[in-house]
C-alpha positions as CSV (number, residue, x, y, z in Angstrom):
1,M,-27.4,-9.9,-36.4
2,T,-28.4,-13.1,-34.6
3,Q,-26.4,-13.8,-31.4
4,S,-24.8,-17.2,-31.5
5,S,-25.1,-19.6,-28.5
6,P,-22.8,-22.5,-27.5
7,A,-25.3,-25.0,-29.0
8,D,-24.7,-23.4,-32.4
9,L,-20.9,-23.8,-32.3
10,P,-18.9,-26.8,-33.6
11,D,-17.6,-29.2,-31.0
12,D,-13.9,-28.4,-31.8
13,V,-14.6,-24.6,-31.1
14,L,-16.1,-25.5,-27.8
15,D,-13.3,-27.9,-26.9
16,D,-10.7,-25.1,-27.7
17,F,-12.7,-22.7,-25.5
18,R,-12.8,-25.2,-22.6
19,Q,-9.1,-25.9,-22.8
20,E,-8.1,-22.3,-23.1
21,T,-10.4,-21.1,-20.4
22,A,-9.2,-23.9,-18.0
23,E,-5.6,-22.7,-18.5
24,Q,-6.7,-19.1,-17.9
25,F,-8.5,-20.0,-14.7
26,Q,-5.5,-22.0,-13.5
27,R,-3.1,-19.1,-14.3
28,S,-5.4,-16.6,-12.6
29,E,-5.6,-18.7,-9.4
30,Q,-1.9,-19.1,-9.3
31,L,-1.3,-15.4,-9.7
32,L,-3.7,-14.6,-6.8
33,I,-1.8,-17.0,-4.6
34,E,1.5,-15.4,-5.6
35,L,0.2,-11.9,-5.0
36,E,-0.3,-12.9,-1.4
37,H,3.5,-12.8,-1.0
38,C,4.2,-9.9,-3.3
39,P,1.1,-7.6,-3.5
40,D,3.1,-4.8,-5.2
41,D,4.2,-6.9,-8.2
42,R,2.9,-4.9,-11.1
43,E,3.7,-7.5,-13.7
44,K,1.6,-10.1,-11.8
45,L,-1.3,-7.6,-11.6
46,H,-1.0,-6.9,-15.3
47,D,-1.0,-10.6,-16.1
48,L,-4.0,-11.3,-13.9
49,F,-5.9,-8.4,-15.6
50,R,-5.1,-9.9,-19.0
51,Q,-6.3,-13.4,-18.0
52,V,-9.6,-12.1,-16.8
53,H,-10.0,-9.8,-19.8
54,T,-9.4,-12.7,-22.1
55,I,-11.9,-14.9,-20.3
56,K,-14.5,-12.1,-20.7
57,G,-13.8,-11.7,-24.4
58,N,-14.1,-15.5,-25.0
59,L,-17.5,-15.5,-23.3
60,G,-18.7,-13.1,-25.9
61,Y,-17.2,-15.2,-28.7
62,I,-19.1,-18.3,-27.8
63,G,-22.4,-16.6,-27.0
64,L,-22.3,-16.5,-23.1
65,N,-22.7,-12.8,-23.1
66,A,-25.0,-13.0,-20.0
67,L,-22.0,-13.9,-17.9
68,M,-19.8,-11.0,-19.0
69,P,-20.8,-8.6,-16.2
70,L,-19.0,-10.8,-13.6
71,P,-15.5,-10.7,-15.2
72,Q,-16.1,-7.1,-16.1
73,A,-16.7,-6.3,-12.4
74,M,-13.5,-8.2,-11.6
75,E,-11.7,-6.1,-14.2
76,D,-12.9,-3.0,-12.5
77,V,-11.3,-4.2,-9.2
78,L,-8.1,-5.2,-10.9
79,A,-7.9,-1.9,-12.8
80,R,-8.0,0.0,-9.5
81,L,-5.2,-2.3,-8.2
82,R,-3.1,-1.6,-11.3
83,E,-3.6,2.1,-10.7
84,A,-2.6,1.7,-7.0
85,R,-5.9,3.1,-6.0
86,L,-6.7,-0.1,-4.1
87,N,-4.3,-2.3,-2.1
88,F,-4.1,-6.1,-2.5
89,D,-4.5,-8.1,0.7
90,S,-5.6,-11.7,1.6
91,L,-9.2,-10.7,1.9
92,L,-9.3,-9.4,-1.6
93,G,-7.4,-12.4,-2.9
94,D,-9.9,-14.7,-1.3
95,I,-12.8,-12.8,-2.8
96,L,-11.3,-13.0,-6.3
97,L,-10.6,-16.7,-5.9
98,V,-14.1,-17.5,-4.8
99,T,-15.5,-15.3,-7.6
100,L,-13.4,-17.2,-10.2
101,D,-14.8,-20.5,-8.8
102,H,-18.4,-19.2,-9.2
103,L,-17.6,-18.1,-12.8
104,K,-16.2,-21.5,-13.7
105,E,-19.5,-23.1,-12.4
106,L,-21.6,-20.6,-14.4
107,I,-19.6,-21.3,-17.6
108,A,-20.0,-25.1,-17.1
109,Q,-23.7,-24.6,-16.6
110,G,-23.9,-22.5,-19.8
111,L,-22.2,-25.3,-21.7
112,G,-24.8,-27.8,-20.6
113,G,-23.2,-28.9,-17.4
114,P,-24.6,-29.1,-13.8
115,S,-26.4,-26.1,-12.2
116,A,-24.2,-23.5,-10.6
117,R,-24.6,-22.4,-7.0
118,L,-25.4,-18.8,-8.0
119,D,-28.9,-18.1,-9.4
120,H,-29.6,-15.1,-11.6
121,L,-30.3,-12.7,-8.7
122,Q,-27.2,-13.8,-6.8
123,F,-25.1,-13.4,-9.9
124,D,-26.3,-9.8,-10.3
125,T,-25.8,-9.1,-6.6
126,L,-22.2,-10.4,-6.8
127,S,-21.4,-8.4,-9.9
128,Q,-22.7,-5.2,-8.3
129,A,-20.9,-5.9,-5.0
130,L,-17.6,-6.2,-6.8
131,C,-18.3,-2.8,-8.6
132,T,-19.0,-1.3,-5.2
133,L,-15.8,-2.7,-3.8
134,A,-13.8,-1.2,-6.7
135,T,-15.1,2.3,-5.9
136,A,-15.4,2.1,-2.1
137,P,-13.2,4.7,-0.3
138,A,-10.0,3.5,1.4
139,A,-11.6,3.9,4.9
140,R,-14.3,1.4,4.1
141,Q,-12.3,-1.2,2.1
142,T,-11.7,-3.6,5.0
143,E,-15.4,-3.5,6.0
144,V,-16.6,-4.0,2.5
145,R,-14.2,-6.8,1.8
146,R,-15.1,-8.7,5.0
147,A,-18.8,-8.4,4.3
148,L,-18.4,-9.6,0.7
149,L,-16.2,-12.6,1.5
150,Q,-18.7,-13.6,4.3
151,Q,-21.5,-13.3,1.7
152,L,-19.5,-15.4,-0.9
153,D,-18.5,-18.0,1.6
154,P,-20.4,-18.1,4.8
155,N,-18.1,-20.8,6.2
156,S,-15.2,-18.4,6.1
157,Q,-13.8,-18.0,9.6
158,L,-12.6,-14.4,9.6
159,P,-10.6,-13.1,12.6
160,T,-12.0,-10.4,14.7
161,P,-10.7,-7.1,13.3
162,T,-7.5,-6.1,15.0
163,T,-7.9,-3.2,17.4
164,S,-5.2,-0.7,18.3
165,S,-4.5,1.0,21.6
166,D,-4.0,4.1,19.4
167,P,-7.3,4.7,17.6
168,Q,-5.9,7.8,16.0
169,A,-3.2,5.8,14.3
170,A,-5.7,3.1,13.3
171,E,-8.0,5.7,11.8
172,L,-5.1,7.3,9.9
173,L,-4.0,4.0,8.4
174,E,-7.6,3.1,7.5
175,Q,-8.0,6.3,5.6
176,H,-5.1,5.2,3.4
177,G,-6.5,1.7,2.9
178,I,-3.9,0.1,5.1
179,A,-5.1,-3.1,6.9
180,L,-3.9,-2.9,10.5
181,D,-2.2,-6.3,11.0
182,E,-0.2,-7.6,13.9
183,D,3.1,-6.4,12.4
184,L,1.9,-2.8,12.0
185,L,0.4,-2.8,15.5
186,F,3.8,-3.8,16.8
187,F,5.5,-1.1,14.8
188,I,3.1,1.5,16.1
189,E,3.8,0.4,19.7
190,L,7.5,0.6,19.1
191,M,7.1,4.1,17.6
192,H,5.2,5.3,20.7
193,A,7.8,3.6,23.0
194,S,10.6,5.5,21.3
195,E,8.7,8.7,21.5
196,R,8.6,8.3,25.3
197,R,12.4,8.2,25.3
198,S,12.5,12.0,24.7
199,H,10.1,14.8,25.4
200,Y,11.1,16.4,22.1
201,W,9.5,13.5,20.2
202,Q,6.0,13.4,21.6
203,G,3.4,13.2,18.9
204,R,5.9,13.4,16.0
205,G,5.2,9.8,14.7
206,L,1.5,10.5,13.8
207,R,2.5,13.9,12.3
208,Q,5.1,12.3,10.1
209,L,2.8,9.4,9.2
210,D,0.0,11.6,8.2
211,L,2.2,13.9,6.0
212,A,4.2,11.1,4.4
213,L,1.2,9.0,3.4
214,A,-0.5,12.1,2.0
215,I,2.6,13.0,-0.1
216,N,2.9,9.4,-1.3
217,Q,-0.8,9.4,-2.4
218,L,-0.6,12.7,-4.2
219,G,2.6,11.5,-5.9
220,N,0.7,8.5,-7.4
221,T,1.6,6.1,-4.7
222,P,5.0,4.8,-5.8
223,E,5.4,3.1,-2.4
224,H,2.9,0.6,-1.0
225,P,1.2,2.6,1.8
226,A,1.7,-0.1,4.4
227,Q,5.5,-0.3,3.6
228,L,5.8,3.5,3.9
229,A,3.8,3.5,7.2
230,A,6.1,0.8,8.7
231,A,9.2,2.8,7.7
232,V,7.8,6.0,9.2
233,C,7.0,4.2,12.4
234,L,10.5,2.7,12.8
235,H,12.9,5.0,10.9
236,D,14.3,6.7,14.0
237,L,14.0,3.7,16.4
238,G,17.8,3.5,16.5
239,M,17.9,7.1,17.9
240,A,16.1,5.9,21.0
241,F,19.1,3.7,21.8
242,L,21.5,6.6,21.9
243,P,22.5,8.1,25.3
244,L,20.1,10.8,26.5
245,D,23.0,13.2,26.9
246,T,23.5,12.9,23.2
247,L,19.9,13.1,22.3
248,H,19.3,16.2,24.5
249,K,22.6,18.0,23.8
250,E,22.1,21.6,22.9
251,D,25.6,22.3,21.5
252,R,26.9,20.9,18.3
253,L,27.6,17.2,18.4
254,S,31.2,16.0,18.5
255,H,32.6,13.8,15.7
256,D,32.0,10.6,17.6
257,E,28.5,11.6,18.6
258,R,27.6,12.5,15.0
259,Q,29.0,9.1,14.0
260,Q,26.7,7.5,16.5
261,M,23.8,9.5,15.3
262,Q,24.4,8.6,11.7
263,S,24.4,4.9,12.5
264,H,20.8,5.0,13.7
265,P,19.1,3.7,10.5
266,R,20.8,0.4,10.7
267,L,19.0,-0.8,13.8
268,A,15.5,-0.6,12.3
269,Y,16.7,-1.9,9.0
270,D,18.2,-5.0,10.5
271,L,15.0,-5.6,12.5
272,L,12.7,-5.2,9.5
273,K,14.9,-7.5,7.4
274,R,14.3,-10.3,9.9
275,L,10.5,-10.1,9.2
276,P,8.9,-11.5,6.0
277,D,7.3,-9.1,3.6
278,W,8.9,-5.8,4.9
279,E,11.9,-5.6,2.6
280,A,10.7,-2.3,1.0
281,A,10.1,-0.7,4.5
282,A,13.6,-1.8,5.5
283,D,15.2,-0.2,2.4
284,I,13.2,3.0,3.0
285,V,14.5,3.2,6.6
286,L,18.1,2.5,5.6
287,Q,18.0,5.2,2.9
288,H,15.9,8.0,4.6
289,Q,19.0,10.1,5.3
290,E,20.4,9.8,1.7
291,H,20.4,13.0,-0.2
292,A,19.4,13.7,-3.8
293,D,22.9,14.9,-4.7
294,G,24.7,12.0,-3.1
295,S,25.9,13.8,0.1
296,G,23.8,11.8,2.5
297,Y,24.4,8.6,4.5
298,P,25.0,5.7,4.9
299,G,25.6,4.9,1.2
300,A,26.1,8.3,-0.5
301,L,23.4,7.3,-3.0
302,Q,22.2,9.6,-5.8
303,E,18.5,10.3,-6.2
304,R,18.0,7.8,-9.0
305,D,19.2,5.0,-6.6
306,I,17.0,6.1,-3.6
307,R,13.6,4.6,-3.0
308,P,10.7,7.2,-3.4
309,G,9.6,6.4,0.2
310,A,13.1,7.4,1.5
311,L,13.0,10.7,-0.5
312,I,9.6,11.4,0.9
313,L,10.6,10.5,4.5
314,N,13.7,12.7,4.3
315,I,11.5,15.7,3.5
316,V,8.9,14.9,6.2
317,D,11.5,14.2,8.9
318,T,13.3,17.5,8.2
319,F,10.1,19.5,8.0
320,D,9.0,18.1,11.3
321,A,12.4,18.9,12.9
322,R,12.1,22.5,11.6
323,T,8.6,23.1,12.9
324,H,9.0,21.3,16.3
325,E,11.7,21.6,18.9
326,R,14.6,19.2,18.6
327,A,17.5,19.7,20.9
328,H,20.3,18.4,18.7
329,Q,19.2,20.6,15.8
330,T,20.9,24.0,15.6
331,L,17.9,25.3,13.7
332,S,15.0,24.4,16.0
333,K,11.3,25.3,15.8
334,R,11.3,27.6,12.8
335,P,8.2,29.5,11.7
336,L,6.1,27.5,9.3
337,L,6.8,29.6,6.2
338,R,10.5,29.7,7.0
339,A,10.5,25.9,7.3
340,I,8.8,25.5,3.9
341,L,11.2,27.9,2.3
342,E,14.2,26.0,3.8
343,I,12.9,22.7,2.4
344,N,12.5,24.4,-1.0
345,G,15.9,26.0,-0.7
346,L,17.6,22.6,-0.5
347,T,15.9,21.3,-3.6
348,G,18.3,19.4,-5.8
349,R,20.8,19.1,-3.0
350,Q,19.3,17.3,0.0
351,F,15.9,16.9,-1.5
352,S,14.4,15.5,-4.7
353,P,13.0,18.3,-6.8
354,H,10.1,16.1,-7.8
355,W,9.1,15.3,-4.2
356,V,9.6,18.8,-3.0
357,D,7.0,19.8,-5.6
358,V,4.6,17.1,-4.4
359,F,5.3,18.2,-0.8
360,N,4.4,21.8,-1.7
361,R,1.2,20.7,-3.4
362,T,0.3,18.4,-0.5
363,L,0.5,21.3,2.0
364,Q,-1.5,23.6,-0.4
365,Q,-4.3,21.0,-0.8
366,H,-4.2,19.9,2.9
367,P,-3.0,22.9,4.9
368,T,-4.0,21.2,8.3
369,L,-1.1,18.8,7.8
370,A,1.3,21.7,8.4
371,H,-0.3,22.8,11.6
372,R,-0.3,19.6,13.7
């Protein structure tokens, strides 16, 4: 069968293609701008995938098959975003916007318009670079994205990568594809400052961060990793503002002291709600002491009404308390096996059965997480 070309098609067919494709490009660009403000919006990601997929299909319909590898490579990236195997950030948004611009030029050239900026070799290089980005491990995503954007648009002025005074935390976040921005740097510093408030807390932030992100990942990433990381860093910030006598009390807490203790999620929640783009983290913090059976605080929520990140953090926080000394816990520093059994024994009451199962599988697959 002979492959048609644009020159073989009636003018009305080409006009329809031009109009439809212009609308698809406009919609795709708008979605990319909107995703900057709501990177976890699954509907917008699905819509963007559909727009690019339709552009690719229409290229084949009018005989511009040679251009199809570029939208196909974009589809590969978008498919990974839809599966939550990649995270959307401003770097990736810029890459996709510039790629769409190049594709528009290539289509115009294929329809007899002016020459595009990309030649054949550069076209192949860009298509392959997008495929590489789609499959690059989380730890290399920032590096790969920066290099690709600089290649696409040498005039881009990219800020110097943010550095952290805690390279261990930075490396951990990088492993989960989390870009270390100014907000997260601030949250990490607050986490360490609160740890210095009590000798019982030293090192717990990184332990909890490592385990919580691993559970979230094995559980198909229901929470955006950056949101969960922020919640882990700040969930007990309110505890640092309690009197040291209360924090270090070895006897059971009085009613008033317990009331003080149970008010602690509100402080970090209120702080996070003041910042743009951290609403999910704020809700995780507020709900991290809620129980699956509705017996937790502050809202006595049932499991179905609790964010997955809060259900994860409840398990992680309790596990860390059981395996490391904590003065105000009557059960302090349990043997590892005993702590795991206690977590499992509270399934369906304090903890979500689903997330206890993921917790168990996480420790089985990553036993070092239990020994930090």
